[in-house]
FIZASE-813266 format. One line per field, with one value per residue (C-alpha): residue number from 1; residue in three letters; x, y, z. Coordinates in nm, 4 decimals. Each point is the difference from the previous one (the first is absolute). Example, Ala and Ser with C-alpha at 12.3 -4.5 7.8 and 13.67 -1.06 7.14 Angstrom:
BEGIN
pos = 1 | 2 .
code = ALA | SER .
x = 1.2300 | 0.1370 .
y = -0.4500 | 0.3440 .
z = 0.7800 | -0.0660 .
END
This chain:
BEGIN
pos = 1 | 2 | 3 | 4 | 5 | 6 | 7 | 8 | 9 | 10 | 11 | 12 | 13 | 14 | 15 | 16 | 17 | 18 | 19 | 20 | 21 | 22 | 23 | 24 | 25 | 26 | 27 | 28 | 29 | 30 | 31 | 32 | 33 | 34 | 35 | 36 | 37 | 38 | 39 | 40 | 41 | 42 | 43 | 44 | 45 | 46 | 47 | 48 | 49 | 50 | 51 | 52 | 53 | 54 | 55 | 56 | 57 | 58 | 59 | 60 | 61 | 62 | 63 | 64 | 65 | 66 | 67 | 68 | 69 | 70 | 71 | 72 | 73 | 74 | 75 | 76 | 77 | 78 | 79 | 80 | 81 | 82 | 83 | 84 | 85 | 86 | 87 | 88 | 89 | 90 | 91 | 92 | 93 | 94 | 95 | 96 | 97 | 98 | 99 | 100 | 101 | 102 | 103 | 104 | 105 | 106 | 107 | 108 | 109 | 110 | 111 | 112 | 113 | 114 | 115 | 116 | 117 | 118 | 119 | 120 | 121 | 122 | 123 | 124 | 125 | 126 | 127 | 128 | 129 | 130 | 131 | 132 | 133 | 134 | 135 | 136 | 137 | 138 | 139 | 140 | 141 | 142 | 143 | 144 | 145 | 146 | 147 | 148 | 149 | 150 | 151 | 152 | 153 | 154 | 155 | 156 | 157 | 158 | 159 | 160 | 161 | 162 | 163 | 164 | 165 | 166 | 167 | 168 | 169 | 170 | 171 | 172 | 173 | 174 | 175 | 176 | 177 | 178 | 179 | 180 | 181 | 182 | 183 | 184 | 185 | 186 | 187 | 188 | 189 | 190 | 191 | 192 | 193 | 194 | 195 | 196 | 197 | 198 | 199 | 200 | 201 | 202 | 203 | 204 | 205 | 206 | 207 | 208 | 209 | 210 | 211 | 212 | 213 | 214 | 215 | 216 | 217 | 218 | 219 | 220 | 221 | 222 | 223 | 224 | 225 | 226 | 227 | 228 | 229 | 230 | 231 | 232 | 233 | 234 | 235 | 236 | 237 | 238 | 239 | 240 | 241 | 242 | 243 | 244 | 245 | 246 | 247 | 248 | 249 | 250 | 251 | 252 | 253 | 254 | 255 | 256 | 257 | 258 | 259 | 260 | 261 | 262 | 263 | 264 | 265 | 266 | 267 | 268 | 269 | 270 | 271 | 272 | 273 | 274 | 275 | 276 | 277 | 278 | 279 | 280 | 281 | 282 | 283 | 284 | 285 | 286 | 287 | 288 | 289 | 290 | 291 | 292 | 293 | 294 | 295 | 296 | 297 | 298 | 299 | 300 | 301 | 302 | 303 | 304 | 305 | 306 | 307 | 308 | 309 | 310 | 311 | 312 | 313 | 314 | 315 | 316 | 317 | 318 | 319 | 320 | 321 | 322 | 323 | 324 | 325 | 326 | 327 | 328 | 329 | 330 | 331 | 332 | 333 | 334 | 335 | 336 | 337 | 338 | 339 | 340 | 341 | 342 | 343 | 344 | 345 | 346 | 347 | 348 | 349 | 350 | 351 | 352 | 353 | 354 | 355 | 356 | 357 | 358 | 359 | 360 | 361 | 362 | 363 | 364 | 365 | 366 | 367 | 368 | 369 | 370 | 371 | 372 | 373 | 374 | 375 | 376 | 377 | 378 | 379 | 380 | 381 | 382 | 383 | 384 | 385 | 386 | 387 | 388 | 389 | 390 | 391 | 392 | 393 | 394 | 395 | 396 | 397 | 398 | 399 | 400 | 401 | 402 | 403 | 404 | 405 | 406 | 407 | 408 | 409 | 410 | 411 | 412 | 413 | 414 | 415 | 416 | 417 | 418 | 419 | 420 | 421 | 422 | 423 | 424 | 425 | 426 | 427 | 428 | 429 | 430 | 431 | 432 | 433 | 434 | 435 | 436 | 437 | 438 | 439 | 440 | 441 | 442 | 443 | 444 | 445 | 446 | 447 | 448 | 449 | 450 | 451 | 452 | 453 | 454 | 455 | 456 | 457 | 458 | 459 | 460 | 461 | 462 | 463 | 464 | 465 | 466 .
code = UNK | UNK | UNK | UNK | UNK | UNK | UNK | UNK | UNK | UNK | UNK | UNK | UNK | UNK | UNK | UNK | UNK | UNK | UNK | UNK | UNK | UNK | UNK | UNK | UNK | UNK | UNK | UNK | UNK | UNK | UNK | UNK | UNK | UNK | UNK | UNK | UNK | UNK | UNK | UNK | UNK | UNK | UNK | UNK | UNK | UNK | UNK | UNK | UNK | UNK | UNK | UNK | UNK | UNK | UNK | UNK | UNK | UNK | UNK | UNK | UNK | UNK | UNK | UNK | UNK | UNK | UNK | UNK | UNK | UNK | UNK | UNK | UNK | UNK | UNK | UNK | UNK | UNK | UNK | UNK | UNK | UNK | UNK | UNK | UNK | UNK | UNK | UNK | UNK | UNK | UNK | UNK | UNK | UNK | UNK | UNK | UNK | UNK | UNK | UNK | UNK | UNK | UNK | UNK | UNK | UNK | UNK | UNK | UNK | UNK | UNK | UNK | UNK | UNK | UNK | UNK | UNK | UNK | UNK | UNK | UNK | UNK | UNK | UNK | UNK | UNK | UNK | UNK | UNK | UNK | UNK | UNK | UNK | UNK | UNK | UNK | UNK | UNK | UNK | UNK | UNK | UNK | UNK | UNK | UNK | UNK | UNK | UNK | UNK | UNK | UNK | UNK | UNK | UNK | UNK | UNK | UNK | UNK | UNK | UNK | UNK | UNK | UNK | UNK | UNK | UNK | UNK | UNK | UNK | UNK | UNK | UNK | UNK | UNK | UNK | UNK | UNK | UNK | UNK | UNK | UNK | UNK | UNK | UNK | UNK | UNK | UNK | UNK | UNK | UNK | UNK | UNK | UNK | UNK | UNK | UNK | UNK | UNK | UNK | UNK | UNK | UNK | UNK | UNK | UNK | UNK | UNK | UNK | UNK | UNK | UNK | UNK | UNK | UNK | UNK | UNK | UNK | UNK | UNK | UNK | UNK | UNK | UNK | UNK | UNK | UNK | UNK | UNK | UNK | UNK | UNK | UNK | UNK | UNK | UNK | UNK | UNK | UNK | UNK | UNK | UNK | UNK | UNK | UNK | UNK | UNK | UNK | UNK | UNK | UNK | UNK | UNK | UNK | UNK | UNK | UNK | UNK | UNK | UNK | UNK | UNK | UNK | UNK | UNK | UNK | UNK | UNK | UNK | UNK | UNK | UNK | UNK | UNK | UNK | UNK | UNK | UNK | UNK | UNK | UNK | UNK | UNK | UNK | UNK | UNK | UNK | UNK | UNK | UNK | UNK | UNK | UNK | UNK | UNK | UNK | UNK | UNK | UNK | UNK | UNK | UNK | UNK | UNK | UNK | UNK | UNK | UNK | UNK | UNK | UNK | UNK | UNK | UNK | UNK | UNK | UNK | UNK | UNK | UNK | UNK | UNK | UNK | UNK | UNK | UNK | UNK | UNK | UNK | UNK | UNK | UNK | UNK | UNK | UNK | UNK | UNK | UNK | UNK | UNK | UNK | UNK | UNK | UNK | UNK | UNK | UNK | UNK | UNK | UNK | UNK | UNK | UNK | UNK | UNK | UNK | UNK | UNK | UNK | UNK | UNK | UNK | UNK | UNK | UNK | UNK | UNK | UNK | UNK | UNK | UNK | UNK | UNK | UNK | UNK | UNK | UNK | UNK | UNK | UNK | UNK | UNK | UNK | UNK | UNK | UNK | UNK | UNK | UNK | UNK | UNK | UNK | UNK | UNK | UNK | UNK | UNK | UNK | UNK | UNK | UNK | UNK | UNK | UNK | UNK | UNK | UNK | UNK | UNK | UNK | UNK | UNK | UNK | UNK | UNK | UNK | UNK | UNK | UNK | UNK | UNK | UNK | UNK | UNK | UNK | UNK | UNK | UNK | UNK | UNK | UNK | UNK | UNK | UNK | UNK | UNK | UNK | UNK | UNK | UNK | UNK | UNK | UNK | UNK | UNK | UNK | UNK | UNK | UNK | UNK | UNK | UNK | UNK | UNK | UNK | UNK | UNK | UNK | UNK | UNK | UNK | UNK | UNK | UNK | UNK | UNK | UNK .
x = -0.4653 | -0.1402 | -0.0247 | -0.3457 | -0.1841 | -0.1620 | 0.1041 | 0.2576 | -0.1671 | 0.3360 | 0.1446 | -0.0512 | 0.1261 | -0.0107 | -0.3242 | -0.1349 | -0.0055 | -0.3500 | -0.1712 | 0.2059 | -0.0504 | -0.2081 | 0.2997 | 0.2112 | -0.2670 | -0.0112 | 0.3769 | -0.0281 | -0.2544 | 0.1502 | 0.3209 | -0.1889 | -0.1422 | 0.3003 | 0.2341 | -0.2040 | -0.1019 | 0.3492 | 0.2513 | 0.1533 | -0.3368 | -0.0579 | 0.3388 | -0.0698 | -0.3407 | 0.1512 | 0.2619 | -0.2705 | -0.1864 | 0.3130 | 0.0972 | 0.3480 | 0.2449 | -0.0692 | -0.3747 | 0.0644 | 0.2248 | -0.2686 | -0.2721 | 0.2263 | 0.1134 | -0.3403 | -0.0084 | 0.3156 | -0.0800 | -0.3344 | 0.1518 | -0.0626 | -0.3721 | 0.0369 | 0.1326 | -0.2705 | -0.2712 | 0.0864 | -0.1791 | -0.3375 | 0.0618 | -0.1248 | -0.3286 | -0.0694 | 0.2008 | 0.2467 | -0.2351 | -0.2366 | 0.2855 | 0.1830 | -0.3199 | -0.0694 | 0.3512 | 0.0034 | -0.3460 | 0.0821 | 0.3312 | -0.1708 | -0.2344 | 0.2954 | 0.0931 | -0.3062 | 0.1980 | 0.2663 | -0.2722 | -0.1975 | 0.3065 | 0.0975 | -0.3645 | 0.0194 | 0.3096 | 0.1439 | 0.2099 | 0.1486 | -0.0110 | -0.0726 | 0.1868 | -0.3004 | 0.0139 | 0.3491 | -0.1124 | -0.3060 | 0.2195 | 0.2320 | -0.3011 | -0.1341 | 0.3374 | -0.0052 | -0.3477 | 0.0626 | 0.3090 | -0.1842 | -0.2804 | 0.2458 | 0.1861 | -0.3217 | -0.0773 | 0.3499 | 0.0659 | -0.2385 | 0.1160 | 0.3021 | -0.1532 | -0.3117 | 0.2125 | 0.2033 | -0.3133 | -0.1657 | 0.2834 | 0.1221 | 0.3711 | 0.0945 | -0.1464 | 0.1285 | 0.3229 | -0.1828 | -0.2662 | 0.2458 | 0.2001 | -0.3208 | -0.1159 | 0.3230 | -0.0436 | -0.3654 | 0.0619 | 0.3066 | -0.2073 | -0.2746 | 0.2489 | 0.1589 | -0.3383 | -0.1228 | 0.3008 | -0.0115 | -0.3730 | 0.0591 | 0.2903 | -0.2240 | -0.2610 | 0.2554 | 0.1300 | -0.3362 | -0.2146 | 0.0374 | 0.1765 | -0.2974 | -0.2215 | 0.2726 | 0.0205 | -0.3812 | -0.0160 | 0.2999 | -0.1717 | -0.3268 | 0.1965 | 0.1367 | -0.3496 | -0.1211 | 0.2868 | -0.1403 | -0.3342 | 0.1583 | 0.2375 | -0.2860 | -0.2117 | 0.2624 | 0.0966 | -0.3649 | -0.0003 | 0.2910 | -0.1044 | 0.0621 | 0.2380 | -0.0500 | 0.0645 | 0.3475 | 0.0823 | 0.0767 | 0.3329 | 0.1995 | 0.0516 | 0.1221 | 0.2710 | 0.0963 | 0.0491 | 0.1773 | 0.2359 | 0.0881 | 0.2576 | 0.1663 | 0.0251 | 0.1392 | 0.2529 | 0.1386 | 0.3338 | -0.0701 | 0.0151 | -0.3598 | 0.1017 | 0.2978 | -0.2236 | -0.2631 | 0.2537 | 0.1174 | -0.3525 | -0.0778 | 0.3046 | -0.1352 | -0.3533 | 0.1039 | 0.1344 | -0.1816 | -0.3683 | 0.0351 | 0.1431 | -0.3197 | -0.2235 | 0.2730 | 0.1281 | -0.3516 | -0.0691 | 0.3277 | -0.0678 | -0.3516 | 0.0649 | 0.3669 | 0.1025 | -0.3290 | -0.0339 | -0.3516 | -0.2244 | -0.0552 | 0.3741 | 0.0481 | -0.2716 | 0.1500 | 0.3398 | -0.1633 | -0.1528 | 0.3511 | 0.1218 | -0.2591 | 0.0961 | 0.3591 | -0.1190 | -0.1892 | 0.2960 | 0.2367 | -0.2228 | -0.0610 | 0.3724 | 0.1104 | -0.2800 | 0.1344 | 0.3660 | 0.0333 | 0.0450 | 0.2971 | 0.1492 | -0.0557 | -0.1757 | 0.2982 | 0.1092 | -0.3561 | 0.0103 | 0.3309 | -0.1236 | -0.3055 | 0.2186 | 0.2430 | -0.2922 | -0.1432 | 0.3320 | -0.0032 | -0.3619 | 0.0672 | 0.3039 | -0.2154 | -0.2581 | 0.2645 | 0.1388 | -0.3498 | -0.1275 | 0.3237 | -0.0406 | 0.0821 | -0.3368 | 0.1286 | -0.0426 | -0.3783 | 0.0410 | 0.1131 | -0.2916 | -0.1576 | 0.3238 | 0.0288 | -0.3561 | 0.0506 | 0.3185 | -0.1682 | -0.2766 | 0.2601 | 0.1940 | -0.3160 | -0.1183 | 0.3388 | -0.0017 | -0.3477 | 0.0797 | 0.3146 | -0.1802 | -0.2838 | 0.2620 | 0.2230 | -0.2501 | -0.1138 | 0.3647 | 0.0321 | -0.3276 | -0.0272 | -0.1222 | -0.3128 | -0.0767 | 0.0431 | -0.3342 | 0.0497 | 0.3519 | -0.1062 | -0.2867 | 0.2176 | 0.2733 | -0.2470 | -0.1746 | 0.3216 | 0.1520 | -0.3275 | -0.0671 | 0.3502 | 0.0127 | -0.3331 | 0.1576 | 0.2588 | -0.2224 | -0.1270 | 0.3454 | 0.1684 | -0.2982 | 0.0342 | 0.3768 | -0.0086 | -0.3127 | 0.0086 | -0.0623 | -0.3517 | -0.1641 | 0.0440 | -0.0014 | 0.3367 | 0.3242 | 0.3311 | 0.2433 | 0.3036 | -0.1820 | -0.1545 | 0.3493 | 0.1099 | -0.2807 | 0.1402 | 0.3519 | -0.1359 | -0.1794 | 0.3225 | 0.1871 | -0.2523 | -0.0100 | 0.3787 | 0.0128 | -0.2613 | 0.1933 | 0.3149 | -0.1973 | -0.1831 | 0.2816 | -0.0287 | -0.3670 | -0.0506 | -0.2903 | -0.0939 | -0.2466 | 0.1283 | -0.2278 | -0.3239 | -0.1975 | -0.0948 | -0.3127 | -0.2780 | -0.2094 | -0.1924 | 0.0437 | 0.3527 | 0.1061 | -0.2120 | 0.1414 | 0.3240 | -0.0626 | -0.3659 | 0.0805 | 0.0612 | -0.3734 | -0.0595 | 0.2638 | -0.1569 | -0.2996 | 0.1975 | -0.0984 | -0.0205 | -0.3208 | 0.0131 | 0.1316 | -0.2277 | 0.1136 | 0.2577 | 0.0840 | 0.2780 | -0.0501 | -0.0294 | 0.2684 | -0.0445 | -0.2323 | 0.1963 .
y = 1.4934 | 0.3463 | 0.2570 | 0.0401 | 0.2835 | 0.1156 | 0.3251 | -0.0021 | 0.1171 | 0.0125 | 0.2541 | 0.2865 | -0.1794 | -0.3227 | -0.1956 | -0.2535 | -0.3668 | -0.0267 | -0.0013 | -0.3073 | -0.1835 | -0.2718 | -0.0923 | -0.0320 | -0.2160 | -0.2115 | -0.0542 | -0.0881 | -0.2794 | -0.1133 | -0.0855 | -0.2320 | -0.1988 | -0.0597 | -0.0516 | -0.3011 | -0.1143 | 0.0071 | 0.0480 | -0.1992 | -0.1289 | -0.1741 | -0.1716 | -0.1063 | -0.1479 | -0.1895 | -0.1425 | -0.0969 | -0.1896 | -0.1939 | 0.1842 | -0.0566 | 0.2864 | -0.0193 | 0.0482 | 0.2877 | 0.1660 | -0.0398 | 0.1591 | 0.2918 | 0.0570 | 0.0495 | 0.3705 | 0.0435 | -0.2503 | 0.1678 | 0.3448 | -0.0329 | -0.0229 | 0.3283 | 0.1603 | -0.1503 | 0.1101 | 0.3649 | -0.0424 | -0.0061 | 0.3113 | 0.2397 | -0.1942 | -0.0534 | 0.2790 | -0.0234 | -0.0393 | -0.2578 | -0.2234 | 0.0184 | -0.0778 | -0.2961 | -0.1372 | 0.0514 | -0.1517 | -0.2984 | -0.0727 | 0.0170 | -0.2831 | -0.2379 | 0.0614 | -0.2151 | -0.3073 | 0.0134 | 0.1148 | -0.3165 | -0.2221 | 0.1305 | -0.0141 | -0.3783 | -0.0075 | -0.3186 | -0.2026 | -0.1841 | 0.2439 | -0.1528 | 0.0814 | 0.1648 | 0.2671 | 0.1035 | 0.0104 | 0.2061 | 0.2474 | 0.0340 | 0.0528 | 0.2697 | 0.1775 | -0.0179 | 0.1493 | 0.2552 | 0.1147 | -0.0119 | 0.2325 | 0.2120 | 0.0541 | 0.1003 | 0.2616 | 0.1102 | 0.1546 | 0.2791 | 0.0812 | 0.2225 | 0.1723 | 0.0751 | 0.1492 | 0.2140 | 0.1141 | 0.0940 | 0.1756 | 0.3468 | -0.0114 | 0.2253 | -0.2346 | -0.3274 | 0.0020 | 0.0463 | -0.2503 | -0.2784 | 0.0634 | -0.0216 | -0.3045 | -0.1827 | 0.0766 | -0.1072 | -0.3279 | -0.0684 | 0.0396 | -0.2153 | -0.2732 | -0.0084 | 0.0015 | -0.2806 | -0.2175 | 0.0656 | -0.0758 | -0.3286 | -0.0804 | 0.0414 | -0.2240 | -0.2786 | 0.0489 | -0.0410 | -0.2091 | -0.3465 | 0.0347 | -0.0554 | 0.2339 | 0.2623 | -0.0481 | 0.0235 | 0.3380 | 0.1189 | -0.0620 | 0.1409 | 0.3146 | 0.0095 | -0.0357 | 0.2846 | 0.2011 | -0.0698 | 0.1575 | 0.3087 | 0.0371 | -0.0011 | 0.2287 | 0.2736 | -0.0301 | 0.0397 | 0.3383 | 0.1260 | 0.2139 | -0.1864 | 0.2025 | 0.0178 | -0.3212 | -0.0277 | -0.0096 | -0.3343 | -0.1596 | -0.1150 | -0.3647 | -0.0978 | 0.2629 | -0.1089 | -0.3636 | 0.0880 | 0.2484 | -0.2166 | -0.2236 | 0.3019 | 0.1868 | -0.3021 | -0.1087 | 0.3382 | 0.0812 | 0.2828 | 0.0957 | -0.1262 | -0.3510 | 0.0020 | 0.0881 | -0.2503 | -0.2840 | 0.1303 | -0.0167 | -0.3352 | -0.1502 | 0.1272 | -0.1258 | -0.3474 | -0.0740 | 0.2522 | -0.0746 | -0.3556 | 0.1156 | 0.1228 | -0.3071 | -0.2597 | 0.1454 | 0.0091 | -0.3521 | -0.1282 | 0.1532 | -0.1477 | -0.3478 | -0.0788 | 0.2159 | -0.0377 | 0.3706 | 0.0969 | 0.1784 | 0.2813 | 0.0625 | -0.0041 | 0.2630 | 0.2083 | -0.0175 | 0.1118 | 0.2983 | 0.0824 | -0.0197 | 0.2571 | 0.2253 | -0.0159 | 0.0859 | 0.3051 | 0.1227 | -0.0535 | 0.1908 | 0.2901 | 0.0300 | -0.0165 | 0.1825 | 0.3476 | -0.0971 | -0.1950 | 0.3178 | 0.0985 | -0.3485 | -0.1167 | -0.3071 | -0.2312 | 0.0235 | -0.0924 | -0.3030 | -0.1009 | 0.0355 | -0.2103 | -0.2708 | -0.0054 | -0.0504 | -0.2664 | -0.1863 | -0.0188 | -0.1196 | -0.2690 | -0.1228 | -0.0159 | -0.2153 | -0.2245 | -0.0895 | -0.0349 | -0.2490 | -0.2019 | -0.0918 | 0.2967 | 0.0085 | 0.2363 | 0.2767 | -0.0320 | 0.2287 | 0.2806 | -0.0229 | 0.3314 | 0.1816 | -0.1822 | 0.0934 | 0.3611 | 0.0341 | -0.1589 | 0.2615 | 0.2780 | -0.1554 | -0.0482 | 0.3573 | 0.1432 | -0.2102 | 0.1174 | 0.3640 | -0.0130 | -0.1798 | 0.2541 | 0.2751 | -0.1684 | -0.1478 | 0.3341 | 0.0820 | -0.2812 | 0.0654 | 0.1810 | 0.3592 | -0.0664 | -0.3546 | 0.0089 | -0.1586 | -0.2782 | -0.0728 | -0.0161 | -0.2364 | -0.2263 | -0.0095 | -0.0980 | -0.2603 | -0.1764 | 0.0042 | -0.1109 | -0.2804 | -0.1474 | 0.0534 | -0.1804 | -0.3192 | 0.0010 | -0.1193 | -0.2843 | -0.1056 | 0.0204 | -0.1573 | -0.2945 | -0.0282 | -0.0053 | -0.2124 | -0.3442 | -0.2794 | -0.1372 | 0.3366 | -0.0270 | 0.3169 | 0.1573 | 0.0837 | -0.1775 | 0.1891 | -0.0498 | 0.1341 | 0.2814 | 0.0920 | 0.0070 | 0.2439 | 0.2420 | -0.0472 | 0.0916 | 0.2982 | 0.1098 | -0.0318 | 0.2098 | 0.2678 | 0.0167 | 0.0312 | 0.2785 | 0.1808 | 0.0097 | 0.0931 | 0.3022 | 0.2472 | -0.1066 | 0.0949 | 0.2910 | 0.2437 | 0.2944 | 0.2172 | 0.0589 | 0.2998 | -0.2013 | -0.0424 | -0.3317 | -0.1831 | 0.0434 | -0.3048 | -0.1187 | -0.2974 | -0.0917 | -0.1109 | -0.2996 | -0.2630 | -0.0096 | 0.0143 | 0.1000 | 0.3409 | -0.1754 | -0.0517 | 0.3710 | 0.1250 | -0.2013 | 0.2306 | 0.2956 | -0.1211 | 0.2786 | 0.0779 | -0.0190 | 0.3375 | 0.1957 | 0.1188 | 0.2761 | -0.0550 | -0.1701 | -0.2716 | 0.1436 | -0.0517 | -0.1347 | 0.1860 | 0.2279 .
z = -1.4628 | -0.0604 | 0.2724 | 0.1463 | -0.1726 | 0.3257 | 0.1604 | 0.2708 | 0.3216 | 0.1737 | -0.2386 | 0.2459 | 0.3096 | 0.2012 | -0.0236 | 0.2474 | -0.0946 | 0.1493 | -0.3439 | -0.0846 | 0.3307 | -0.1654 | -0.2150 | 0.3157 | 0.1659 | -0.3142 | 0.0313 | 0.3696 | -0.0474 | -0.3292 | 0.1865 | 0.2353 | -0.2912 | -0.2250 | 0.2944 | 0.1131 | -0.3471 | -0.1543 | 0.2802 | 0.2838 | 0.1335 | -0.3354 | 0.0290 | 0.3583 | -0.0839 | -0.2928 | 0.2352 | 0.2512 | -0.2732 | -0.0958 | -0.3197 | -0.1395 | -0.0490 | -0.3751 | 0.0582 | 0.2379 | -0.2577 | -0.2643 | 0.2137 | 0.0902 | -0.3608 | -0.1625 | 0.0807 | -0.2132 | -0.2735 | -0.0699 | -0.0589 | -0.3776 | 0.0845 | 0.1841 | -0.3185 | -0.2214 | 0.2443 | -0.0678 | -0.3334 | 0.1785 | 0.2127 | -0.2731 | -0.0084 | 0.3702 | 0.1624 | 0.2855 | 0.2951 | -0.1447 | -0.1138 | 0.3330 | 0.1922 | -0.2299 | 0.0467 | 0.3766 | 0.0529 | -0.2209 | 0.1687 | 0.3393 | -0.0996 | -0.0238 | 0.3630 | 0.0749 | -0.1112 | 0.2744 | 0.2424 | -0.0756 | 0.0302 | 0.3434 | 0.1127 | -0.0541 | 0.2262 | -0.1566 | 0.2437 | -0.2986 | -0.2958 | -0.3380 | -0.3196 | -0.1630 | 0.2691 | -0.1084 | -0.3620 | 0.0949 | 0.1891 | -0.2997 | -0.2274 | 0.2321 | -0.0108 | -0.3805 | -0.0393 | 0.2752 | -0.1918 | -0.3342 | 0.1046 | 0.1962 | -0.3285 | -0.1760 | 0.2610 | 0.0932 | -0.3409 | 0.0950 | 0.3545 | -0.0622 | -0.3058 | 0.2087 | 0.2784 | -0.2413 | -0.1816 | 0.3297 | 0.1839 | -0.0936 | -0.0740 | 0.2905 | 0.2658 | -0.1408 | 0.1979 | 0.3299 | -0.1003 | -0.0828 | 0.3180 | 0.2021 | -0.1942 | 0.0783 | 0.3700 | -0.0047 | -0.1814 | 0.2160 | 0.3160 | -0.1518 | -0.0871 | 0.3434 | 0.1767 | -0.2252 | 0.0739 | 0.3732 | 0.0045 | -0.1821 | 0.2309 | 0.3051 | -0.1589 | -0.0426 | 0.3527 | 0.1715 | -0.2366 | -0.1560 | -0.3316 | -0.2310 | 0.2018 | -0.0272 | -0.3774 | -0.0195 | 0.1762 | -0.1984 | -0.3332 | 0.1316 | 0.0854 | -0.3561 | -0.1466 | 0.2204 | -0.1461 | -0.3475 | 0.0906 | 0.1568 | -0.2953 | -0.2490 | 0.2188 | 0.0263 | -0.3658 | -0.0986 | 0.1773 | -0.2141 | -0.2949 | -0.3245 | -0.2206 | -0.3771 | -0.1896 | -0.1530 | -0.3663 | -0.1555 | 0.0896 | -0.3001 | 0.1029 | -0.3456 | 0.0215 | 0.3526 | -0.1010 | -0.3234 | 0.1657 | 0.3005 | -0.1769 | -0.1612 | 0.3292 | 0.1844 | -0.2636 | -0.1067 | 0.1658 | 0.2435 | 0.3695 | 0.0174 | -0.1078 | 0.2361 | 0.2940 | -0.1133 | 0.0194 | 0.3375 | 0.1430 | -0.1626 | 0.1730 | 0.3309 | -0.0625 | -0.1157 | 0.3481 | 0.2178 | -0.0670 | 0.1328 | 0.3325 | 0.1678 | -0.0492 | 0.0495 | 0.3270 | 0.1502 | -0.1258 | 0.1461 | 0.3409 | 0.0129 | -0.1373 | 0.0700 | 0.2944 | 0.1878 | 0.0762 | 0.1057 | -0.2468 | 0.2504 | 0.0232 | -0.3781 | -0.0424 | 0.2795 | -0.1705 | -0.3258 | 0.1809 | 0.1275 | -0.3605 | -0.1088 | 0.2900 | -0.1249 | -0.3506 | 0.1241 | 0.2038 | -0.2927 | -0.2389 | 0.2367 | 0.0661 | -0.3629 | -0.1810 | 0.0752 | -0.0251 | -0.3245 | -0.2044 | 0.2161 | 0.0403 | -0.3582 | -0.1374 | -0.0380 | 0.3657 | 0.1007 | -0.2290 | 0.1583 | 0.3577 | -0.0877 | -0.1555 | 0.2935 | 0.2389 | -0.2304 | -0.0060 | 0.3782 | 0.0018 | -0.2634 | 0.1942 | 0.3140 | -0.1753 | -0.1554 | 0.3419 | 0.1435 | -0.2595 | 0.0080 | 0.3650 | 0.2249 | 0.1754 | 0.2686 | -0.2592 | 0.0398 | 0.3013 | -0.2308 | -0.2460 | 0.1129 | -0.0858 | -0.3349 | -0.0960 | 0.1087 | -0.2038 | -0.3000 | 0.0211 | -0.0003 | -0.2894 | -0.2090 | 0.0601 | -0.0981 | -0.3171 | -0.0989 | 0.0788 | -0.2133 | -0.2834 | -0.0167 | -0.0157 | -0.2589 | -0.2471 | -0.1527 | -0.0725 | -0.2554 | -0.1840 | -0.3320 | 0.0013 | -0.2057 | 0.1207 | 0.3754 | 0.0843 | -0.2531 | 0.1230 | 0.3654 | -0.0847 | -0.2140 | 0.2641 | 0.2711 | -0.2131 | -0.1017 | 0.3491 | 0.1580 | -0.2461 | 0.0211 | 0.3745 | 0.0313 | -0.1325 | 0.2809 | 0.2894 | -0.2172 | -0.1207 | 0.3391 | 0.1732 | -0.2380 | 0.0459 | 0.3801 | 0.0488 | 0.1576 | -0.2553 | -0.0050 | 0.0620 | 0.3770 | 0.2120 | 0.0721 | -0.1780 | -0.0506 | 0.2275 | -0.2248 | -0.3073 | 0.1964 | 0.1140 | -0.3640 | -0.0724 | 0.2562 | -0.1346 | -0.3440 | 0.1478 | 0.1679 | -0.3292 | -0.1920 | 0.2688 | 0.0099 | -0.3792 | 0.0044 | 0.2730 | -0.2121 | -0.3121 | 0.1467 | -0.0903 | -0.3657 | -0.0310 | -0.2393 | -0.0282 | -0.2196 | 0.1903 | 0.3519 | 0.0539 | -0.0097 | 0.3234 | 0.1555 | -0.1106 | 0.2530 | 0.0791 | 0.3009 | 0.2348 | -0.1052 | 0.3455 | 0.0833 | -0.2290 | -0.1966 | -0.3779 | 0.0443 | -0.1511 | -0.3344 | -0.0429 | 0.0561 | -0.2429 | -0.2815 | 0.0326 | -0.1364 | -0.3466 | -0.2574 | -0.1795 | -0.3744 | -0.1186 | -0.2218 | -0.3385 | 0.0198 | 0.3682 | 0.1880 | 0.2539 | 0.3486 | 0.2606 | 0.3492 | 0.2341 | 0.2274 .
END
């Protein structure tokens, strides 16, 4: 991605973020929409309607499986521009929130199978149009912000979206505590739809930067196999992250589904625990952000994996019959938030180190696409393996326990492998993105948007934005 040609108003000193407040407001309300449309509330509604673990995994995985659409959609950015394409994608995805809104409005005492299928279809089309619009979000932000204010902007954006996420979950939790379940779902989705309108409103007030040059999609698809198969630190780290994603992406939806359907935990409590998880993520990021350069990336990876091992062991004993551990769920969620934030912080610091000098943007995009696409298959595969025969709600405890044993094994292997990771460019700064805290692996969809524009004759491909 090429640096914005606009002048840097912060060159002579600190500049207020006030001129970019509409972008921050956009991020605040955007978090309310995707958190309900694609997060834990989606899993809980699917469980309420009688979906199997396989169907829940499918609905949750669409956001990853449609990442190739996000790459292809960059081809239309030079024609429509960043803002118009994002508004189109965000407005279109919001329409499909009307499907779950209509289902919960009917308040079915005995949900029918078509309702589950309709919910899955809504998740698919929500993710599809999200992919079409999402390809323009990060490029628009980088093209709008002067380089010297980006660090402060992204720090503020993370705080804003973190607060939005926690408030959204606590609001939904209160709804489920005091209202009948379908009424609570109804107001929850109405809240998400209101978020769509505010998101579009504030984005419409952002000045549209110049349209980008054409992205060389043919080159991206032709270079991807070469980049992934060539022996290099990049390939080594790619395999490392794939191993994590293959097991890790299934954890979030399956644990919420298990608590709702099998353990009988109230929806209000599950959402409260998720808010605690995000609080842990914020604390972990704030603590580590200024220290990772002194501590080093590999120790941060190791601390994250040690915490994750403890969390996986906790869940193994919980799903294999030790129900007393339900009392410690707030601590487990909090620790998971810390572990996830440390992992993301270390990843954003380490990934630029394994990218080629002249193809950084391409390497980051390829890495994210491959990890996201393969990781997106995990919730579907594990949801199928642990489901009860006949498509009935719930999971088989013995198979679910095996999932956590497998997760423990992978995490232990990654922990011992961390010292063997190699990199070439230790001096490079971390990648700056927004809203990394609210859902593990969500940052993958943002890193794809660092796609390079097609280099003009006589020039080299640009590196990552600083």
